[in-house]
ZADOTI-61558 format. One line per field, with one value per residue (C-alpha): x, y, z; residue number from 1. Coordinates in pm, whole numbers, plus 50000, padded with zeros to 5 digits. Layout:
# ZADOTI-61558
u c(X,...) $
v c(Y,...) $
w c(Z,...) $
n c(NUM,...) $
# end
This chain:
# ZADOTI-61558
u c(42406,42034,41969,41618,41614,41618,41822,41481,41362,41699,41634,41330,41442,41352,41643,41522,41439,41638,41959,42277,42375,42721,42805,42641,42817,43155,43077,43003,43309,43530,43326,43380,43700,43544,43708,43457,43571,43350,43372,43377,43044,42888,42682,42883,42766,42887,43215,43264,43221,43411,43774,43870,43741,43881,43815,43850,44207,44259,43966,44120,44460,44320,44111,44430,44630,44355,44414,44050,43858,43545,43515,43212,43215,43013,42995,42853,42844,43170,43354,43240,43335,43672,43758,43618,43846,44143,44055,43878,43971,43747,43389,43280,42954,42776,42518,42259,42327,42094,42369,42477,42662,42524,42868,42922,42567,42648,42911,42764,43037,42906,42874,43220,43374,43238,43386,43727,43708,43626,43964,44234,44578,44469,44535,44230,44235,43908,43807,43750,43386,43298,43169,43408,43307,43420,43740,43811,43825,44072,44461,44482,44246,44246,44109,44066,44351,44614,44449,44678,44974,44885,44824,45127,45308,45236,45452,45264,45211,45024,44685,44457,44067,43959,43587,43338,43364,43383,43432,43733,43863,43831,43984,44292,44310,44328,44622,44814,44781,44659,44393,44228,43930,43640,43346,43037,42942,42891,42831,42460,42613,42866,42669,42408,42602,42462,42685,42419,42419,42777,42848,42590,42758,43093,42932,42792,43116,43373,43667,43581,43765,43581,43705,43564,43620,43723,43387,43249,43170,43446,43251,43270,43635,43741,43585,43768,44061,44159,44053,44115,43966,43798,44128,44285,44006,44001,44385,44374,44093,44288,44604,44489,44499,44174,43861,43557,43522,43256,43281,43150,43153,42891,42847,42954,43293,43191,43162,43537,43643,43450,43614,43949,43896,43626,43708,43654,43318,43223,42934,42823,42771,42401,42258,42029,41721,41614,41457,41816,42085,42325,42413,42372,42436,42117,42301,42571,42290,42107,42333,42240,42343,42048,42137,42506,42402,42212,42475,42708,42459,42316,42631,42413,42412,42723,42937,43028,43232,43256,43614,43674,43615,43805,44120,44111,43983,44245,44537,44433,44372,44691,44858,44712,44794,45164,45207,45048,45303,45587,45452,45395,45023) $
v c(57019,57031,57255,57320,57504,57918,58086,58236,57882,57762,57962,57781,57432,57233,57071,56738,56786,56488,56583,56615,56934,56962,56622,56656,56997,56848,56532,56747,56963,56684,56516,56827,56946,57257,57550,57720,58084,58279,58649,58736,58874,58571,58383,58153,57819,57920,58057,57729,57500,57704,57602,57968,58259,58623,58989,59106,59089,58756,58612,58759,58639,58247,58261,58373,58055,57775,57446,57391,57349,57517,57830,57908,58232,58278,58653,58947,58951,59168,58924,58633,58862,58934,58561,58498,58803,58631,58254,58273,57912,57806,57815,58039,58030,58235,58086,58388,58620,58865,58924,59257,59536,59886,60042,59894,59982,60359,60373,60305,60261,60516,60762,60691,60726,61060,61158,61016,61234,61547,61495,61436,61315,61168,60798,60604,60402,60166,60004,59619,59667,59760,59586,59465,59742,59994,59804,59805,60174,60149,60192,59991,59821,59864,59676,59816,59608,59781,60104,60347,60153,60161,60513,60608,60424,60697,61024,61274,61526,61242,61361,61059,60971,60750,60570,60484,60472,60862,60768,60530,60810,61092,60878,60793,61145,61241,61025,61040,61457,61369,61540,61278,61368,61155,60946,61018,60667,60473,60145,60128,59917,60136,60456,60345,60330,60562,60793,60846,60475,60393,60672,60512,60166,60317,60447,60106,59918,60193,59951,59828,59958,60074,59877,60054,60004,60300,60287,60415,60803,61031,61109,60720,60709,60993,60776,60441,60309,60111,60146,59887,59615,59329,59120,59415,59431,59051,59060,59362,59187,58876,59013,59275,59209,59413,59174,59416,59549,59750,59648,59895,59681,59403,59157,58851,58930,58863,58499,58448,58705,58489,58166,58302,58495,58287,58477,58782,58988,59146,59372,59485,59830,59945,60100,60429,60200,60133,59787,59643,59554,59495,59574,59306,59355,59205,59119,58906,58730,58596,58327,58035,57653,57559,57766,57688,57283,57343,57573,57262,57000,57186,57409,57708,58026,58077,58410,58542,58845,58981,58903,59252,59394,59107,59188,59523,59448,59196,59414,59664,59349,59206,59512,59546,59176,59277,59568,59390,59116,59333,59518,59158,59249) $
w c(32758,32755,32443,32477,32791,32759,32978,33155,33165,33343,33629,33733,33702,34016,34201,34388,34757,34856,34652,34857,34673,34796,34718,34357,34293,34390,34169,33903,33930,33919,33612,33410,33495,33635,33864,34094,34170,34444,34551,34920,34886,34787,35061,35289,35152,34807,34936,35158,34849,34601,34489,34539,34720,34673,34574,34186,34138,34281,34103,33779,33860,33922,33619,33432,33518,33579,33391,33426,33112,33256,33482,33693,33838,34172,34137,33902,33530,33467,33667,33435,33129,33282,33315,32960,32822,32970,32891,32572,32496,32791,32872,33131,33323,33598,33783,33694,33445,33592,33848,33729,33923,33972,33927,33603,33483,33582,33313,32974,32706,32455,32725,32874,32536,32463,32825,32695,32393,32585,32779,32492,32615,32930,33048,33080,33404,33461,33774,33721,33800,33425,33114,32860,32626,32870,32949,32565,32574,32887,32908,33219,33457,33813,34139,34480,34596,34342,34218,34436,34315,33962,33974,34125,33856,33613,33660,33876,33573,33382,33302,33422,33395,33651,33627,33708,34093,34202,34580,34486,34258,34514,34757,34556,34456,34824,34933,34612,34556,34229,34029,33828,33603,33765,33593,33797,33890,34222,34402,34522,34821,34928,34895,35144,35476,35734,35874,36169,36257,36225,36479,36699,36661,36760,37081,37134,37091,37178,37113,36782,36475,36163,35849,35519,35140,34945,34738,35065,35063,35217,35533,35618,35517,35758,36060,35925,36137,35817,35446,35187,34946,35081,35089,35258,35513,35556,35614,35856,36069,36091,36174,36440,36804,36801,36910,36768,36404,36252,35858,35589,35299,35164,35445,35257,35370,35760,35658,35568,35870,36122,35981,36018,36357,36553,36870,36735,36685,36330,36314,35973,35931,35851,35534,35571,35503,35863,35807,35737,35993,35728,35362,35097,34740,34585,34255,34434,34620,34307,34296,34514,34550,34337,34081,34082,34094,33757,33611,33618,33531,33226,33151,33132,33146,32955,32906,32557,32473,32109,31999,31877,32201,32384,32209,32321,32665,32740,32694,32991,33224,33111,33178,33544,33612,33499,33728,34017,33979,33982,34279,34445,34516) $
n c(1,2,3,4,5,6,7,8,9,10,11,12,13,14,15,16,17,18,19,20,21,22,23,24,25,26,27,28,29,30,31,32,33,34,35,36,37,38,39,40,41,42,43,44,45,46,47,48,49,50,51,52,53,54,55,56,57,58,59,60,61,62,63,64,65,66,67,68,69,70,71,72,73,74,75,76,77,78,79,80,81,82,83,84,85,86,87,88,89,90,91,92,93,94,95,96,97,98,99,100,101,102,103,104,105,106,107,108,109,110,111,112,113,114,115,116,117,118,119,120,121,122,123,124,125,126,127,128,129,130,131,132,133,134,135,136,137,138,139,140,141,142,143,144,145,146,147,148,149,150,151,152,153,154,155,156,157,158,159,160,161,162,163,164,165,166,167,168,169,170,171,172,173,174,175,176,177,178,179,180,181,182,183,184,185,186,187,188,189,190,191,192,193,194,195,196,197,198,199,200,201,202,203,204,205,206,207,208,209,210,211,212,213,214,215,216,217,218,219,220,221,222,223,224,225,226,227,228,229,230,231,232,233,234,235,236,237,238,239,240,241,242,243,244,245,246,247,248,249,250,251,252,253,254,255,256,257,258,259,260,261,262,263,264,265,266,267,268,269,270,271,272,273,274,275,276,277,278,279,280,281,282,283,284,285,286,287,288,289,290,291,292,293,294,295,296,297,298,299,300,301,302,303,304,305,306,307,308,309,310,311,312,313,314,315,316,317,318,319,320,321,322,323,324,325,326,327,328,329) $
# end
């Protein structure tokens, strides 16, 4: 490891132009016993070189059972934190520490703690898109894959706080009949989908099914033919006999959809911004092949979690994994 390179300087390290970057990444991965985990919202080339690609639940599951010495999480910061919380004995890296999350940022731990105190006697359920400090205040963590099932694992009369995504929380309330107290947070990507433009696309592609992530606003979800996590949307599109789909989630998922179903057409749902035809997470896209190579070579930047926070945060994550295993999720 090069110890005299700062995290800021790390981002500016040049990569030789003649480097076969795919081979170099593969060589370093084998040499250092590294597992590369990538989220579906990463660029296609990062997804293709990763050892495993999945949604937040799958990435947590893989991190918890890997025998690798090092985990490189190609995603955003909270995903790296989750891996470190589960695997404190392993080194965990994210190619760009600036890869944050608007949803996690919308829920500061000190403010969330005040919200919890204002609702005494409530079970606290937090979406995985949160900081380690928020997870440490939580009874059980959920992802969009298992949120409904975990909420329903509690008796109907159980008072519940759900945070930080109000859209996901509203959706779960609507399909379960619950009345969870919701933190007022949201993902900037899923908030930006344009209802007007989606309706226009539906007219242009009358046979297309609309697939939507539950972090979308309720007006979008009401139009959807299928609502689910990224893994659920991928499975539905792969198994469906339909040939055209409008996809209302981060457009990175279209790469895997197209790989699994090359004979089908996938159209990204557009955001309100009239200059964009698809909706990308600017945080997810901070990770690049060059940064991944430098991350492996220089073993930077590394994820660290305060041990006291980690001990508190690991319990709700492990509880999620246990419940998910019982439910075969």
